[in-house]
N, C-alpha and C positions, 0 to 999 in steps of 0.2 A: 525650693521649686517646685511643680505641680509639676508632674509628667503629664507630657505633651503628642497625643499620636495623629500624627498625619496623617489623610484618608488621600493614598493614591488610588485615583480608578485605574489605571493604567499599569498596574501594578495585578491590583483585582482579575482585573481582566487576564493579563496570562500570564496572574499563577486560578483562571479555572481553569481556563484552556491548558497550559497545560494534565490540570487534574484529569481531564474531558479524556485527553488524548490514552494516556496513561489510564485512562481503562474502559476505551476503546483498544491497544493494544494488548490488553491482558485477558480480552476474551478467547477464551478455551480453542485449536483446529486444531486441520491434524499433516500429516504428515502428507498424505496424499487427496488435499485439497481439490476443489471442482472451484473455476473458474465464480460457479453460481453458487454452489455453498459462501467459496468467501467474498461477494456482493450483498449475500440475503442475511450479511454480517454486520452490513451501512446503515448507518444510516443514508436516507433518502437526498439528505443537501450532498452524499459525498461520491450517493449515485448521479444525482445533477453531475455532477463538475466528471466525473469520472463516462460523461454522456456527450459532454460537451465538447472532452480535449479530442475526444472519439468520432466524433462528429456523428451523433445522435441526438435527438430532440429530447430539452428534455418535459415539453409536457406527458406525452405516453405515461401510464403508472409504472407501477415499480419494477413488476414483475415484467409484463415488454418491453420495457428499457432495458435490464437484467437478458431477456431474451437478446434483446439487440444487443450487446456487452458479445453475447460468448457467441453470434454468430460472428461479428467483428472480429471477432479473437481470435477465435476457432479457421475462419475463410481466406481473411488480409492480415495475419500476422505476419507478414515480412515486410509491409505498408509501414502496422504501425511499428515496428523491430528499427528500421531504416529512419524513420522518422526523432528515432531519443537522442540524446545526447551520447558519443563513445563511449564518459565513463556509465552511466548505467548502461547500458548497450554491456564494456569487459563487469561492471558487476555481473548479470545479470547469470555471465560463463565462466564464472566464481560459484554462482549457487548450480551453476547446472549442470556443472563442472563434480560437485560435492554428492553431485544425487537429485537436484533437484528442491533442497529444504540446506536452511547453516546457521548457528547458530546465532539470533541478533546481533551479538559482540563481537565479533567474528567477522561481521558483515558492515557492520559501525566504523570499528575499526580498522575498515581495510578503507571503507567510501566513507566517511565522517557519521554521525548522529544527523538527525532529523530535528534542523529548528525549525517545523513547515509550523503556516497557522492549522491551527485544526479545523478555521468556515475554509476549505478546498474549493467550493464556487466560488469565492471573492475573491480572497487567496490565493490560487494553485502551486501548488510544494514547488518549488526547486532543487530543491537535497536527490544525489543520488538516488536517493531511495524511497524520497517522495515522487522522481518522478514515476516512477518504476510501480511504487501505488497507484496511483493516477490512476495510469492506463490500465490497469489492472491486471496488469502483471505479477506484481506482489503481494502476498498476505502477508501481517504482521500477527501471532496471534504466541499465546502458548498451547506445549505440548510437552506431552507424561513423553521421555526419552531414558534411559537404563533407569527409572521410578523414581526419577523429578521432574518435578516442573522448568523446562529453559522460554523463557526470549525466543522465536524461528523467526526464521523470516521463509518465504514457498512459495517456486514456483505451480502453480496450480497444473497439477498433473492433468490436463484438460490438451492439456500447450508445450508440455519438454517434448515430443518425437522432434516437433515442427522448430520449437527453437534448438536442439540438439541441430541437426538442417540450417539454422539461417546460421546459425556462431560459429558453423566451423569458421 
């Protein structure tokens, strides 16, 4: 009997989006990344999603949206943090207690893996880590530490001081 391959479009889409997410998380970042630098690594659809969740218009051009996101996070950080789920605030505190960044494996072991859609605009993240990323409060990527590349999660340096005060 001949082998018959069955094409499953849902499985194919899942594989494709998983690959896209992995590519996104493989971009290099620094331990002291700024909000602006982190957002500039995002595709426009993710910038739009961050804009939407922060109440910023999606109609502006990318750089204007990034400027507005930076402004919102640096001037209204307390308001943004208060709207987060408790577990997301706890995850932020863990990262801040580690100096503003943590190896991704440590964070995901404590707060679960991100099994969110790649398409944040139409399917916003619901995982603890994904919610932080959606709000522009956390960036994930690869960084060199002690001569090796690690996947890390980083709170942007331009909000760390404010976060320390808020999360006391």
